C-alpha positions as CSV (number, residue, x, y, z in Angstrom):
1,X,99.5,76.6,90.9
2,X,101.4,78.7,88.3
3,X,105.1,78.1,87.9
4,X,106.1,81.7,87.0
5,X,104.7,85.2,86.9
6,X,105.3,87.6,84.0
7,X,104.7,91.3,84.9
8,X,104.3,93.2,81.7
9,X,104.8,96.8,83.0
10,X,107.0,98.3,85.7
11,X,104.0,100.1,87.2
12,X,102.8,96.7,88.6
13,X,106.1,95.6,89.9
14,X,105.0,95.7,93.5
15,X,102.0,93.5,92.8
16,X,104.2,91.0,90.9
17,X,106.7,90.8,93.8
18,X,103.9,90.3,96.4
19,X,102.4,87.4,94.3
20,X,105.8,85.8,93.7
21,X,106.6,85.9,97.4
22,X,103.2,84.4,98.4
23,X,103.3,81.7,95.7
24,X,107.0,81.1,96.2
25,X,107.7,81.2,92.5
26,X,110.0,83.3,90.3
27,X,108.8,86.2,88.1
28,X,109.9,88.3,85.1
29,X,109.5,92.0,85.0
30,X,109.1,94.1,81.8
31,X,110.5,97.7,82.0
32,X,109.2,99.7,79.0
33,X,110.4,103.2,79.7
34,X,113.2,105.4,80.9
35,X,112.0,107.0,84.1
36,X,113.3,108.4,87.4
37,X,110.8,106.1,89.1
38,X,113.3,103.2,88.6
39,X,115.0,104.3,91.7
40,X,111.9,103.2,93.7
41,X,110.9,100.2,91.6
42,X,110.0,97.5,94.1
43,X,111.5,94.3,92.7
44,X,112.9,91.2,94.5
45,X,116.6,90.4,94.3
46,X,115.8,86.8,94.9
47,X,112.7,86.1,92.9
48,X,113.0,88.5,89.9
49,X,114.7,86.2,87.4
50,X,115.0,88.7,84.6
51,X,114.3,92.3,83.6
52,X,112.9,92.3,80.0
53,X,113.3,95.6,78.0
54,X,112.1,96.3,74.4
55,X,115.0,98.7,73.4
56,X,118.7,99.2,74.0
57,X,118.1,102.7,75.2
58,X,116.0,101.4,78.1
59,X,118.5,98.6,78.9
60,X,121.3,101.1,79.1
61,X,119.3,103.4,81.4
62,X,118.2,100.6,83.6
63,X,121.7,99.2,84.0
64,X,123.0,102.7,84.8
65,X,120.4,102.9,87.6
66,X,120.8,99.3,88.9
67,X,124.3,98.1,87.9
68,X,124.0,95.1,90.3
69,X,121.2,93.7,88.2
70,X,122.9,94.2,84.8
71,X,123.3,90.4,84.3
72,X,119.5,89.9,84.6
73,X,118.6,92.5,81.9
74,X,117.5,90.9,78.6
75,X,116.5,92.9,75.5
76,X,113.7,91.3,73.6
77,X,112.5,93.3,70.6
78,X,108.7,93.6,70.4
79,X,107.5,91.5,67.4
80,X,105.2,92.8,64.8
81,X,103.5,91.6,61.6
82,X,104.8,93.7,58.8
83,X,102.5,94.5,55.8
84,X,103.5,93.1,52.5
85,X,103.4,96.5,50.9
86,X,103.8,100.1,51.9
87,X,100.9,102.5,52.7
88,X,102.9,105.5,51.7
89,X,101.7,107.6,48.8
90,X,100.2,104.7,46.9
91,X,97.0,106.6,45.9
92,X,98.2,109.8,44.2
93,X,94.5,110.8,43.5
94,X,93.9,111.0,47.3
95,X,95.0,113.8,49.7
96,X,98.1,112.7,51.7
97,X,97.1,111.5,55.2
98,X,99.1,112.4,58.3
99,X,98.8,110.9,61.8
100,X,100.3,112.7,64.7
101,X,100.8,110.6,67.8
102,X,101.3,111.5,71.5
103,X,103.1,112.6,73.5
104,X,101.5,116.1,73.2
105,X,102.1,117.5,76.7
106,X,100.3,120.8,76.0
107,X,99.3,123.1,73.2
108,X,102.7,124.9,73.4
109,X,104.6,121.6,72.9
110,X,103.0,121.1,69.5
111,X,102.8,124.7,68.3
112,X,105.9,124.5,66.0
113,X,104.3,121.6,64.3
114,X,101.0,123.5,63.8
115,X,103.1,126.5,62.4
116,X,104.7,124.1,59.9
117,X,101.3,122.8,58.8
118,X,100.1,126.4,58.4
119,X,103.1,127.3,56.3
120,X,102.6,124.3,54.1
121,X,98.9,125.1,53.5
122,X,99.7,128.7,52.7
123,X,102.1,127.4,50.0
124,X,99.2,125.4,48.5
125,X,100.1,122.0,49.9
126,X,96.9,119.9,50.6
127,X,96.7,117.1,53.2
128,X,94.6,115.8,56.1
129,X,95.9,115.4,59.6
130,X,94.6,113.2,62.5
131,X,96.0,114.1,65.9
132,X,95.6,111.1,68.3
133,X,94.3,112.6,71.5
134,X,96.6,112.2,74.5
135,X,93.7,112.2,77.0
136,X,94.4,115.7,78.2
137,X,92.0,118.6,77.8
138,X,91.9,119.4,74.0
139,X,90.5,123.0,74.1
140,X,93.9,124.7,73.7
141,X,94.7,122.5,70.7
142,X,91.4,123.3,69.0
143,X,92.1,127.0,69.7
144,X,95.5,126.7,67.9
145,X,93.9,124.8,65.0
146,X,91.3,127.6,64.5
147,X,93.8,130.5,64.9
148,X,96.0,129.0,62.2
149,X,93.0,128.4,59.8
150,X,93.7,124.6,59.9
151,X,90.1,123.4,60.6
152,X,89.8,122.1,57.1
153,X,92.9,120.0,57.4
154,X,93.4,119.0,61.0
155,X,91.2,117.0,63.4
156,X,91.6,115.3,66.7
157,X,91.0,111.6,67.0
158,X,90.1,110.0,70.4
159,X,92.6,107.2,71.4
160,X,89.7,104.7,71.7
161,X,88.2,105.2,68.3
162,X,89.9,103.6,65.3
163,X,93.3,104.2,66.8
164,X,95.3,101.5,64.9
165,X,93.1,101.9,61.8
166,X,94.1,105.6,61.5
167,X,97.7,104.8,62.4
168,X,98.0,102.1,59.7
169,X,96.4,104.1,57.0
170,X,98.7,107.2,57.1
171,X,101.0,108.2,54.3
172,X,103.1,110.0,56.9
173,X,103.4,109.3,60.7
174,X,104.7,112.1,62.9
175,X,106.2,111.5,66.4
176,X,106.3,115.2,67.4
177,X,108.1,114.8,70.7
178,X,110.6,112.4,72.2
179,X,109.1,109.8,74.4
180,X,110.2,108.2,77.7
181,X,108.5,105.0,76.8
182,X,108.6,102.6,73.9
183,X,106.3,104.0,71.2
184,X,103.9,101.2,70.1
185,X,102.1,103.5,67.7
186,X,105.4,104.2,65.9
187,X,106.0,100.5,65.6
188,X,102.5,100.0,64.1
189,X,103.0,102.8,61.6
190,X,106.3,101.5,60.4
191,X,104.8,98.0,60.1
192,X,102.0,99.3,57.9
193,X,104.4,101.2,55.7
194,X,104.0,104.8,56.6
195,X,106.9,107.2,56.1
196,X,108.0,108.4,59.5
197,X,109.0,111.9,60.6
198,X,110.1,112.1,64.2
199,X,111.9,114.0,66.9
200,X,114.9,112.2,68.2
201,X,115.6,111.6,71.9
202,X,114.1,109.4,74.6
203,X,113.4,105.8,73.5
204,X,114.2,106.3,69.9
205,X,115.8,103.0,68.9
206,X,113.4,102.6,66.0
207,X,114.3,106.0,64.6
208,X,117.4,105.6,62.3
209,X,118.0,108.7,60.2
210,X,117.4,108.2,56.5
211,X,116.8,104.5,57.0
212,X,113.6,104.2,59.0
213,X,112.7,107.9,59.5
214,X,113.5,111.5,58.8
215,X,114.2,113.5,61.9
216,X,113.6,117.1,63.0
217,X,114.1,119.5,65.9
218,X,110.7,119.4,67.7
219,X,111.1,123.1,68.8
220,X,112.1,124.4,65.4
221,X,109.2,125.2,63.0
222,X,111.6,125.4,60.0
223,X,113.2,122.1,60.8
224,X,109.7,120.4,60.9
225,X,108.6,122.3,57.8
226,X,111.7,121.2,55.8
227,X,111.2,117.6,56.9
228,X,107.6,117.4,55.8
229,X,108.2,119.4,52.6
230,X,110.8,116.8,51.6
231,X,108.4,114.0,52.1
232,X,105.6,115.7,50.1
233,X,107.8,116.8,47.3
234,X,109.6,113.4,47.0
235,X,107.0,110.7,47.3
236,X,109.3,108.1,45.8
237,X,111.9,108.8,48.5
238,X,109.1,108.7,51.1
239,X,108.1,105.2,49.9
240,X,111.7,104.1,49.9
241,X,112.0,105.2,53.5
242,X,108.8,103.4,54.4
243,X,110.0,100.2,52.7
244,X,113.4,100.4,54.4
245,X,111.7,100.7,57.8
246,X,109.5,97.7,57.0
247,X,112.6,95.7,56.1
248,X,114.3,96.8,59.3
249,X,111.3,95.4,61.3
250,X,111.3,92.2,59.4
251,X,114.9,91.6,60.3
252,X,114.8,92.8,64.0
253,X,111.2,92.6,65.2
254,X,109.7,89.3,64.0
255,X,107.0,87.8,66.2
256,X,108.5,84.3,66.3
257,X,111.8,85.6,67.6
258,X,110.0,87.5,70.4
259,X,107.9,84.5,71.4
260,X,110.9,82.1,71.4
261,X,113.0,84.4,73.5
262,X,110.3,84.9,76.1
263,X,109.6,81.1,76.4
264,X,113.3,80.5,76.8
265,X,113.4,82.9,79.7
266,X,110.4,81.2,81.3
267,X,112.1,77.8,81.1
268,X,115.3,79.2,82.5
269,X,113.5,80.9,85.4
270,X,111.5,77.8,86.4
271,X,114.5,75.6,86.3
272,X,116.8,78.0,88.2
273,X,117.3,78.3,91.9
274,X,115.9,81.9,92.0
275,X,112.8,81.3,94.2
């Protein structure tokens, strides 16, 4: 039988606990978001050896919610393979490409971003935008795109079609709203060498102002406009930002470090008395 169970998401915590109890073995639980649901996470005080989190923000929130389990929390940064070069503004003969990632809660939540796009096009700035669908009805988004005369520049890309290809090919990656979960698309974009423009808040450990990203106020059209205008007008600075983000990932998110840390926890859990 297996010696340990590793539950990769808090939404399956109850299943992991049930299996661990029936097999009489320890388990590890990944918590990947900050959520009020933590108050009802069903994990075992005797068999759950460690809580693994991918960001300090998540660790701090979890410990605040469950201080008795603070000694079991381990932050292990998600590893990624960083591209050898940046993808940002390396083809000046091409139109700049922008990828916008969820969360897009509704059309109103992204309206300031659309307004900023509209203002940039009115001023003669040319670019193409792919909005990665969030899985919700997209009619209101298309209505806004049409009303602001952005049909020639903006499209919506289904999550299942070429998601990571689109993400890794962007000159600019936009995280329009703060997220309660770790943003894997943001990690992928930084790895590929896209310049990042993002709203701070939520799980934003990857977003370090002027080092890995430029930030804006997600509800302020002018703030978004100024951020994007700066990237368009200063492509050398945008490339420097993308390269700095890649270097940050090389130092803090290498795959070998992640694998070694997880294997170490496996060994500790199996050899411990938590069963």
